[in-house]
Structures are given as structure tokens and as C-alpha cells.
N, C-alpha and C positions, 0 to 999 in steps of 0.2 A: 379677704378672698378676691376682691376686685383687683387689688395691687398684685396679688399672687398670680392671678389669671393674666393680666396685661403683661407682666414681666415674664410670663411662661415659667414661673418658679414651681408651681404645683403643690405648694404647702397648703395644708388645710387644718383648721382648728378642730375638725371632726375625725375621730378614729377611723371612720369608714369613708373618708375623703368626701367626694361629692355624692356618695350613696345616701347621705343624709337628705339630699334634695331629690331623691329618685321620683317622688310623687309631686314634684313642683317643677314642671317643664319650663316655666318662665325663667326661673332662677338658673336652670341649666343652660338655656339659650343665651342669657346675658353673659354667663361665664364663657360660653363658646365664642360669642362675639368679641369679647375682650382678648381671648387667646388668639383669635384670627387676626385682629388688628395688630397685636404685638408680634405675631409670627410673620406677617408680610413685610414688616420693616417700615421705618420712618419715611424713607424716600418715596416708596410706593404710596404710602398713606397721604403724603403731601401732594403727590401728583393726582391722586383720586379726589382729594379735596379741591384741587384746582379745576377739575372737570365740573364741579358743582357750581362754579361761578358763571352765571349766564353771560356776563360781559367779557369774560376772559377765557373762553374755551380754548383748549389746546389738546394736541394729540399726545397720547401716552408715549413715553420713550420706549425703545426696543427692549431695554432691560426690564422696565416695568411690565410690559406686555408678556415677556417670558415668565416673570415671577408670578404674575396674576393668573395666567393660563395654567401654569404648572401647579399652582396652589389649588385652584378650583378643581382641576382634574384629580388631584390627590384626595381632596376632601370628599368629592362625589364617589370616586373609585373606592376609597377606603370604606365609605358608608355601605356601598353595595357589597363589598367584600365581606364585611363583618355581618351584614344581614344574612349572607349565604353561609359563611363558615360557622357562625354561632347559632344557627337556627335550631340545632339540637344540643347546643352547649350553653354558653353564658346567657343567651337570650331565650332559651326554651321556657315555655310556660307563661310568657309575658304577652300582653295585648299588642296588636300590630303597631299602634301608635307609639307605645313605649319602646318596642323593638327598634323602630325607625329612629327615635330620639337617642336611644342608647348607642346605636350603631354610629350615628352621626357624631355624637359626643366622643366616642372612642376614636373615631377617625381624626377628629380635630385635635384632641389633647394628646393622643398617642405620639404624634410627631414631635411635640415640643414641650407641652405643659406638664404632663405627669399626673394630672387629676385622673380619677377613675370613678365610675358609678357602680362597678362591680369589681371584685378582686381579680387581679391578673391571673391568679392561679386557676380561675374558672375557665380561662380561654382553652379552646381546643388546640391540639398541636398545630394545625394549619393556621388557626387564629393567632397563636403565639408567633409563628413564623412571619405572618403578615405584619404583626406589630413590630417585630424586629426590623423589617425592611422600612416601614414608615418612620421609625425612630432614627434609623441610619440616615435617611434622606434629610429629615429635620425641616427647618424653617427657611426663610429667605435671607439673603445677605443684608447686613445692616439691621437685623431684627433683634428681638430679645430671646430668640431660640438658638439651639445648637444644630448639630448634624453637619453633613457635608454640603447642605444647601440645595434648594430646589433648582436654582440656575445651573448647578453642576450636573444634576441629573438630566436636565433638558439638553445641555451641551453634549453630553455623552450619547444620548439618544439620537440627536441630530448627526453626530459623527458616525455612529453605527449605520444610520439610514443612508448617509452619503457613501459609506464604504461598500455596503451591499448593492448599491445602485451603480457602483463603478465610477463615482465622481471624486475628483481630487479636491474640490472645494466644498465647503459647507455653507450653504446659502439659507437665509431666513429673512422673509419679508423684503425681498429684493436687495438684500445686503449680504456681503460675504463676511463670514465670521473669521477674524484674524487667527492665524495659527497659534499665536501666543496665548489667546484665550482658551483654545482647545487644549493646549499642552498644560495650562494651569488647571483646567478641569480634570484632566487625566491624573495629574499629580495629586490633587486633593482627594479624588476617589481612591487612588492607589494607597496613599498614606492612611486614609481612614480604614481601608480594608486590612492593611498590615497591622495597625494598632488594635483593631478589633480581634483579628485572628490571634495575634500575639497575646493579647490580654486574656482571651478565652482559654488558650493553651496553658498560660501561667496559672490561671484560676483553677483549672482542673488538676494541674500538677501540684500546686502548693497548698490547696485546701481540699483534702479528700472528702470532706463532708459536704461543702457547698458545691464542689465541682464534680460531683458524681455524674450528673446529667448534663449532656452537651447542650440541650435546648435551654435549660435553666441558666447554665453558665453563660451561653451566648446572649441570652436575654438581659442578664444583669450587666454584662460588659458593654453591650450596645446602649443600654439605658444610661450607663455612666458616661460613655464616650459622647453621646449626643446631649448630655445634661438634661435628660427627661425625668428620671427619678422614679419610674415605674418599677415594681419589683414583684 
């Protein structure tokens, strides 16, 4: 389970995945930590380790700061989202501390790892849509996870912000983002959307049993595209 978590594989020896540890928060937090380390990538991990050296402190690179800030916002934002969306759904009837733990676990593993503490079929429609979006974004560049990557999402958001503010350049932390980086981010996002939409349509056309429901078909396709493995 430790290797599966760090490599963001999501395989479990239990039929109910991490639901077998539902009443063992320490085990779930260890799994979350391994998933997070694997999901932020080796380069960022090495830079963070360098910050811990008292004699050789250094400033994180711009790429590292983008990935770290984006990852933290997605972890926290996803936790709050699932706490709200599943208050009458998958988290209903649970104690507040278990709700918080399960929401955080879902937010962390949904993007890359594919573990679950409750079946994905118990998610509300809005919870399922949120899971699809988190899976599509995925992990960081150079990590053990899939998706279009956190840095791609951040670049697109910065580009949109600059466009609506009437600016021709995209600046971040006193630096101008090269146009080539922005074009690459747009290409990655566009290619991901085309593959996901095309796969969803094909699944609905070619498999009348599994493809009856748009939400279910989209969930399965995005889970496969981002190598998450939730179903």
C-alpha cells in the first residue's frame, strides 16, 4: 500500500480499497502523505528538502512555487468542496472529524492516486463533477501522477486574468511568462479536452450499456485519461 500510494497507482489489497482503514485515521494520513509527495514531483521534493538544510538555504524556483501553491489550493479547495457537496451524500451521518478526514482524503487521492474510502457511486452529482475536474487537472510535472498537470492550470488561469485585465503580457513574481510556455499550456489543455470529449462520445456510442449515462461515461473516461483508476 505504501508503494501504491507513493507511485499514485491506487491498487489496494482490500476489496473496499482504503475503506478498510476508515476507522484508522493515522493509516489514512500516512497514505495521503505518500500520495502528496509522489504527486508534487521529484524536483519540487528535492527543492523542499534543500530548504530544510540550515547551512544551505535557498529560494524555491518559480516552477516549484507555482506547483506548490497550485497543489495546496487544490488540496484545500477540494476538501472544502467535498465537505459541502457530500454533506447529505457520501459523508452524511458521519462524525465531523471523520467527515473532514474523508473529504481531505478524497481531495488528495481523487486527483492522482485512485484510492477511495467510500465507493465513488455514493458521490452526489455535483460531487462526481468535482471529482472529474480534479482528476482532469491531475498532479505536477515530473511526478508519479497523470492529468494535464497543475502548472498547466495555473498558466491558463494567469493567461485568462491577463486577458480580462487588458494586458498583453502575463507576469508572475516580477517575471514575464514566455509566449511559448503559454502556447504549450493551451495545447496540453486543448488536447486533453479533445481526448476526453472524444472518448466519452465513443464510449456512449459503442457501449450502450456502460455509456447510457453521460456523467458515468465522462467519469470513467477522465479517470482513464488521468490514470487515476476511480470508477
